[in-house]
C-alpha positions as CSV (number, residue, x, y, z in Angstrom):
1,M,12.6,76.5,-31.7
2,S,10.8,79.0,-34.0
3,E,14.2,80.2,-35.3
4,L,14.4,76.9,-37.3
5,F,11.5,77.9,-39.4
6,Q,13.0,81.0,-40.8
7,E,13.6,80.9,-44.6
8,T,17.4,81.3,-44.4
9,I,17.7,78.6,-41.8
10,I,15.6,76.1,-43.8
11,I,17.7,76.7,-46.9
12,S,20.8,76.4,-44.8
13,I,19.6,73.0,-43.4
14,L,18.7,71.6,-46.8
15,A,22.0,72.8,-48.4
16,A,23.9,71.2,-45.5
17,T,21.9,68.0,-46.0
18,V,23.2,67.7,-49.6
19,R,26.7,68.4,-48.5
20,I,26.7,66.0,-45.5
21,A,25.1,63.3,-47.8
22,T,28.1,63.5,-50.2
23,P,30.6,61.1,-48.4
24,L,27.7,58.8,-47.4
25,V,26.5,58.5,-51.0
26,L,30.0,57.9,-52.4
27,A,30.9,55.3,-49.7
28,A,27.5,53.5,-49.9
29,L,27.7,53.2,-53.7
30,G,31.2,51.8,-53.4
31,E,29.9,49.3,-50.8
32,L,27.0,48.4,-53.1
33,I,29.3,47.4,-55.9
34,T,31.4,45.4,-53.5
35,E,28.4,43.6,-52.0
36,R,26.9,42.9,-55.3
37,A,30.1,41.0,-56.1
38,G,29.4,38.8,-53.0
39,I,32.0,40.4,-50.7
40,L,30.9,42.0,-47.4
41,N,33.4,44.7,-46.6
42,L,33.0,45.7,-43.0
43,G,36.3,47.6,-43.3
44,I,34.6,50.5,-45.0
45,E,35.1,52.7,-42.0
46,G,38.8,52.0,-42.0
47,T,39.0,52.6,-45.7
48,M,37.3,56.0,-45.4
49,L,39.6,56.9,-42.5
50,M,42.8,56.0,-44.4
51,S,41.5,57.8,-47.5
52,A,40.6,60.9,-45.5
53,F,44.2,60.9,-44.1
54,M,45.8,60.4,-47.5
55,A,43.7,63.1,-49.1
56,F,44.9,65.5,-46.4
57,V,48.5,64.4,-46.8
58,G,48.4,64.7,-50.6
59,T,46.8,68.1,-50.4
60,Y,49.2,69.3,-47.7
61,V,52.4,68.1,-49.6
62,S,51.4,69.3,-53.1
63,G,49.1,72.2,-52.4
64,S,46.6,70.8,-54.8
65,F,43.3,69.2,-53.7
66,M,43.3,67.2,-57.0
67,V,46.5,65.4,-55.8
68,G,44.7,64.8,-52.5
69,I,41.8,63.2,-54.3
70,L,44.2,61.0,-56.2
71,F,45.9,59.9,-53.0
72,A,42.5,59.1,-51.5
73,M,41.5,57.0,-54.4
74,L,44.7,55.1,-54.3
75,A,44.3,54.5,-50.5
76,G,40.8,53.3,-51.1
77,A,41.9,50.9,-53.8
78,F,44.8,49.6,-51.7
79,M,42.7,49.0,-48.6
80,S,40.1,47.2,-50.8
81,F,42.8,45.2,-52.4
82,I,43.8,43.8,-49.0
83,M,40.2,43.1,-48.2
84,V,39.5,41.2,-51.5
85,F,42.8,39.3,-51.2
86,M,41.9,38.1,-47.8
87,A,38.3,37.3,-48.7
88,S,38.5,36.0,-52.3
89,T,42.0,34.5,-52.5
90,L,42.7,33.3,-49.0
91,K,39.0,32.7,-48.2
92,V,39.3,34.3,-44.7
93,E,36.1,35.0,-42.8
94,Q,34.9,38.3,-44.2
95,V,33.4,39.8,-41.0
96,V,36.6,39.2,-39.0
97,T,38.7,40.6,-41.9
98,G,36.6,43.8,-42.1
99,L,36.9,44.4,-38.4
100,A,40.6,43.9,-38.5
101,M,40.9,46.3,-41.4
102,N,39.2,49.0,-39.3
103,M,41.6,48.5,-36.4
104,L,44.5,48.6,-38.8
105,A,43.4,51.8,-40.4
106,A,42.7,53.4,-37.0
107,G,46.1,52.5,-35.7
108,M,48.0,53.3,-38.9
109,S,46.4,56.7,-39.5
110,L,47.0,57.7,-35.8
111,Y,50.7,56.6,-36.0
112,L,51.4,58.4,-39.2
113,Y,49.6,61.5,-38.1
114,K,51.6,61.7,-34.9
115,A,54.8,60.8,-36.6
116,F,54.6,63.3,-39.5
117,L,51.7,65.8,-39.0
118,A,51.2,66.2,-35.3
119,G,52.7,69.7,-35.1
120,D,55.8,71.2,-33.8
121,T,56.8,72.0,-30.2
122,A,54.6,75.2,-30.3
123,G,51.6,73.0,-31.0
124,V,51.0,74.3,-34.5
125,F,49.0,71.7,-36.5
126,P,49.1,71.7,-40.3
127,T,46.0,72.8,-42.3
128,V,45.0,72.9,-45.9
129,D,42.6,74.8,-48.0
130,V,39.3,72.9,-48.5
131,M,37.9,72.3,-52.0
132,P,36.3,75.5,-53.4
133,T,32.5,75.7,-53.8
134,L,31.5,75.4,-57.4
135,T,28.6,77.6,-58.2
136,L,26.8,76.6,-61.4
137,P,25.9,79.6,-63.6
138,L,22.2,80.4,-64.0
139,L,21.2,77.3,-62.0
140,S,22.5,78.8,-58.7
141,D,20.3,81.9,-59.3
142,I,17.1,79.8,-59.1
143,P,15.2,80.9,-55.9
144,Y,15.5,78.4,-53.0
145,V,16.7,75.5,-55.2
146,G,19.8,77.3,-56.4
147,P,21.5,77.8,-53.0
148,I,20.6,74.2,-52.0
149,L,21.5,72.1,-55.0
150,F,23.8,74.2,-57.2
151,T,26.2,75.9,-54.8
152,Q,28.1,72.9,-53.7
153,K,31.5,71.2,-54.1
154,A,32.5,69.4,-57.3
155,L,32.6,66.1,-55.4
156,T,29.0,66.6,-54.4
157,Y,27.8,67.0,-58.0
158,F,29.8,64.0,-58.9
159,A,28.4,61.9,-56.1
160,F,24.8,62.5,-57.1
161,L,25.5,62.1,-60.8
162,L,27.1,58.8,-59.9
163,V,23.8,57.4,-58.7
164,P,22.2,56.9,-62.2
165,M,25.7,55.9,-63.6
166,V,26.0,53.1,-61.1
167,W,22.4,52.0,-61.8
168,F,23.2,51.9,-65.5
169,F,26.5,50.1,-64.9
170,L,24.9,47.4,-62.7
171,Y,21.7,46.8,-64.6
172,R,22.4,47.7,-68.3
173,T,26.0,46.5,-69.0
174,K,27.6,43.1,-69.4
175,W,30.1,43.9,-66.6
176,G,27.3,44.9,-64.2
177,L,25.5,41.6,-65.0
178,E,28.6,39.6,-64.2
179,I,29.1,41.5,-60.9
180,R,25.5,40.8,-59.9
181,C,25.9,37.2,-60.8
182,L,28.9,37.0,-58.5
183,G,26.7,37.8,-55.6
184,E,23.9,35.5,-56.6
185,N,25.4,32.5,-58.3
186,P,29.2,32.7,-59.0
187,K,29.2,29.1,-60.3
188,V,27.6,30.5,-63.5
189,I,30.6,32.7,-64.1
190,D,32.9,29.8,-63.4
191,T,31.2,27.4,-65.7
192,K,31.5,29.9,-68.6
193,G,35.3,29.8,-68.2
194,M,35.5,33.3,-66.6
195,S,37.5,34.0,-63.4
196,V,35.3,34.6,-60.3
197,T,38.3,35.8,-58.4
198,A,39.4,38.3,-61.0
199,R,36.0,39.8,-61.3
200,Q,35.7,40.1,-57.5
201,Y,39.0,41.9,-57.4
202,G,37.8,44.4,-60.1
203,A,34.5,45.0,-58.3
204,V,35.9,45.4,-54.8
205,I,38.7,47.7,-55.9
206,M,36.3,49.8,-58.0
207,G,34.1,50.1,-54.9
208,G,37.1,51.0,-52.8
209,V,37.9,53.9,-55.1
210,L,34.4,55.3,-54.5
211,V,34.8,54.8,-50.8
212,G,38.1,56.6,-51.0
213,L,36.4,59.6,-52.6
214,G,34.0,59.7,-49.7
215,G,36.9,59.7,-47.3
216,A,38.5,62.6,-49.2
217,F,35.4,64.7,-48.8
218,V,35.5,64.2,-45.1
219,T,38.8,66.1,-44.9
220,I,39.6,68.3,-47.9
221,G,35.9,68.7,-48.8
222,S,34.7,69.8,-45.4
223,V,37.4,70.8,-42.9
224,A,40.9,72.2,-43.1
225,R,42.7,69.6,-41.0
226,F,42.9,66.0,-40.2
227,V,42.2,64.6,-36.7
228,P,42.2,60.9,-35.6
229,E,38.9,59.1,-36.1
230,I,37.6,62.0,-38.2
231,T,35.2,59.8,-40.1
232,A,33.2,59.4,-36.8
233,G,31.2,56.3,-37.9
234,S,30.5,57.5,-41.5
235,G,31.6,54.1,-42.9
236,W,29.2,52.2,-40.5
237,L,26.4,54.5,-41.6
238,A,27.2,53.8,-45.2
239,L,26.8,50.1,-44.5
240,V,23.4,50.7,-42.9
241,I,22.4,52.9,-45.9
242,V,23.1,50.1,-48.3
243,I,20.8,47.8,-46.3
244,A,18.1,50.5,-45.8
245,G,18.3,51.3,-49.6
246,N,17.7,47.6,-50.4
247,W,20.9,47.3,-52.3
248,R,19.6,49.7,-55.1
249,P,21.2,53.0,-56.0
250,M,18.1,55.1,-55.8
251,G,17.2,53.6,-52.4
252,I,20.7,54.3,-51.2
253,V,20.6,58.0,-52.1
254,M,17.2,58.4,-50.4
255,A,18.5,56.7,-47.2
256,A,21.7,58.9,-47.3
257,L,19.6,62.1,-47.5
258,I,17.5,61.0,-44.5
259,F,20.6,60.5,-42.4
260,A,22.2,63.7,-43.7
261,F,19.1,65.7,-43.0
262,L,19.0,64.5,-39.4
263,N,22.7,65.4,-39.0
264,A,22.2,68.8,-40.5
265,L,19.1,69.4,-38.3
266,Q,21.0,68.6,-35.1
267,L,23.8,71.0,-36.1
268,H,21.4,73.8,-36.7
269,I,19.4,73.1,-33.5
270,Q,22.6,73.5,-31.5
271,G,23.4,76.6,-33.5
272,V,20.2,78.4,-32.7
273,G,20.5,77.5,-29.0
274,V,17.6,75.2,-28.3
275,E,17.6,74.4,-24.6
276,L,17.8,70.7,-24.9
277,P,20.7,68.4,-24.3
278,Y,22.8,68.4,-27.5
279,Q,23.5,64.7,-27.0
280,I,19.9,63.9,-28.0
281,F,20.4,65.5,-31.4
282,L,23.8,63.9,-31.9
283,A,22.2,60.5,-31.5
284,L,19.4,61.2,-34.0
285,P,21.0,59.8,-37.1
286,Y,22.1,56.6,-35.3
287,V,18.6,56.1,-33.7
288,M,17.1,56.5,-37.2
289,A,19.6,53.9,-38.4
290,I,18.2,51.4,-35.9
291,V,14.6,52.3,-36.8
292,L,15.2,51.9,-40.5
293,M,16.8,48.5,-39.9
294,V,13.8,47.3,-37.9
295,L,11.3,48.6,-40.5
296,K,13.3,47.2,-43.4
297,S,13.4,43.7,-41.8
298,G,9.7,43.2,-42.1
299,K,8.7,44.8,-45.4
300,G,9.0,43.9,-49.0
301,R,11.4,41.7,-50.9
302,S,15.0,42.0,-50.0
303,E,17.5,42.6,-52.7
304,E,20.4,41.3,-50.6
305,P,22.8,39.2,-52.7
306,A,22.2,35.5,-52.0
307,R,25.9,34.7,-51.7
308,L,26.9,37.8,-49.7
309,A,29.9,37.0,-47.5
310,V,29.9,33.4,-48.7
311,P,33.3,32.4,-50.3
312,Y,33.2,30.5,-53.5
313,F,35.2,27.3,-53.9
314,R,35.7,26.0,-57.4
315,G,33.9,22.8,-58.0
316,E,31.3,23.2,-55.3
317,T,27.8,22.1,-56.0
């Protein structure tokens, strides 16, 4: 266990924490915008999975990770369009719709993978080059801090810059006010002659694009290949992070870093050969998710949107 306290190991764990937090931050911020509009998208795991697959396909076909990112954003937008169409237009029960979306994505990504990317008869599976690490000049030379914060992928920088941007959008712009109003009292929007449905479409698709970026990072930002169920519950963790972060951007990034740190820690514990069952460390992030949910339920004022998952019918009192 003493190997974990070496300087290089500590820096490696913290750098991995920032990297692992990237898809969680992106997906959770996307879900935050969606839930602030009153839509509960439990299909975020499936959205991330399809986006991860499409990011890999786009990169594999074109040779450019930028095309892969575009494919992932489009996949996230498309999956979210289906979700908001079912929830806002057809008024289908949102929990059931989200779970169905997850099953659709799992089946579709597996089918497409086996049909087009499962390798030839020799068992050779396609791979792509992952996104390059972007080292920021001067900042990356700062002792300790540089290797942790300023030697990361471009999507990582974007994810953390997005936190204040989303905060400003939600709390300092007219559009953000309208989105928050959708989740609290959509009748106000309706009585002003504005379309509740149109604004929910815009918010949910916007959130889906961010979730798609999170899915892209899972494949082309981290590994060289796609495997079925590669997201491994990241979407579900993002849902917990939104709740643990009390539906606020800064709370979300702090919760994401906690989960990412536990994940990075268990990876390094396995790497240094600690003689304990590795399953204990694999379960750490999910145990913490339960602990945070329990602690959150009894403390402070909840910022959960009052109309979350409640469909709006025009003319209701």
